[in-house]
N, C-alpha and C positions, 0 to 999 in steps of 0.2 A: 529896732528895739535891741537893747543890750541886756545880756544875762550873765549871771554868776552861778555856776553849777556847784553845788555842794560836793564834798569828797565822795559821797555815796552814789554819785551819778556815774554810770559806766562810761568809759572813754568812747566806746563805739557810738553811744547816743550823742555825745558832744560832737563827734566827727560828723554824724548825719545831720545834726542841726546846723553846723557850720557850712556843710555842703549846700544846704537850703538857703544860705545867705544870712544866718543869724550871727550877730556879734556875741561871742560867748567865750568866757574863760572859766577854768575850773579853780576852785579854792586852793587846791594844793599846787597850782601853778604859781601862786603868790607865796604861800607858806603852808607847809604840812602841819596838821594837828591844831589848826586854829580853833579857839573856843567859839561857841555859837554867837556870843556877844561880839566878838571880833569879826565874825563873818557878816553880821548885820551892819556893823560899822563900815566894813569894806564895801558892802553893796551900796550904801549911801554915798560914800566917798567916790566910788567909781560910777555912780548913777546907773546901777544895774539891778534888774529884778532877780531875786534868788530863786533857783529851782532846786528842790530838795525832796527827799523821802523822809526827812527827820521832823516828826510832829512836835518836837520840843520847841520849834520856832513859834508855834501858836501860843504856847505858854509865855515865851519871852515877850511877845508883842502884846497879847491881850491881858495877861495877868500881871506881868512885870512892867508894862508900859514902855517897852523898848520901841524905838522908831525903826522903820524899815521902808525902803524904796518901794517894795512890793515883794510878795512871796507867792510862788507857785508850788504848793505842796502836793506831791503825788501820793495818793492813798489807794493804791491797787497793787495786787500781787504782780511783781515784775517777771512775768513768765518768759519773756525774751526781750532782747535789746530792741528788736524791731517793733514789738508791741509798745514799749516805752516811747520810742521815737514817734510812732504813728499817733499815739494818744496825745502827746505834746503838740505835734504839728497840726493835728486836727483841731485842737483847741485854739492854737495861735492863729490859724487861718480864719477863724470865725470871730476872734476877740481882738479888740484894739486897745482898750483901756485896762492896763495892768498896774499902773502906778498907784500907790497908796491903797492897794487891794491885797487881801489875803485870800487866795484862791485855792480851794481844795478840789483837785482833779481826781475823780474816781473813774472806774471803768465805764459806768453808765450815767454819770451825772456830774454836775459842777456846782459847787457852792462858793459864793463870793461874799466877803465882808469887807467893809471899809476899815482901813488902818488909820487911827487917829494919830496925827503927828504931834509930838511934844515940842 
């Protein structure tokens, strides 16, 4: 699986995910300060699932009809880098289908919605 981490993702989390074998780049490795629309376009172009803490992506996809390869939205208090990494890894180890899905990952539950492609 390939991932694109939004700029709000701590570098330590990216390092830990890479150490577990995940193909991952951070948005600001490509260009700093990209708009949300540009980030979605990049994720599609690069065939990568977006990982973010930014809930605005839900509005972009569902209200504004933007396409997305897939989005993993983290909706919990990031108490530590290890907590973030463990929560993501725990989910990824159990889940296989992330494409065309909007996944809200909370501390104690997961919500998944299909993303309609335009």
